[in-house]
C-alpha positions as CSV (number, residue, x, y, z in Angstrom):
1,M,-0.3,0.0,-0.1
2,L,1.1,3.4,-0.8
3,F,-1.0,5.3,1.2
4,A,1.7,7.1,3.3
5,E,3.7,8.0,-0.1
6,L,0.5,9.4,-1.4
7,L,0.2,11.4,1.8
8,K,3.8,12.5,1.7
9,N,3.7,13.9,-1.9
10,M,0.3,15.8,-1.2
11,A,2.3,17.2,1.8
12,M,4.9,18.4,-0.5
13,G,2.7,19.8,-3.3
14,L,0.4,21.7,-0.6
15,M,3.8,23.1,0.3
16,F,5.2,24.0,-3.0
17,L,1.8,25.7,-3.3
18,V,2.5,28.0,-0.7
19,L,5.6,28.8,-1.4
20,L,4.5,29.7,-4.6
21,D,1.5,32.3,-3.5
């Protein structure tokens, strides 16, 4: 199960959006 990987990718994506905003 790659649930942890999915959560990590989501967290990194959100952080990236916050940094770009």
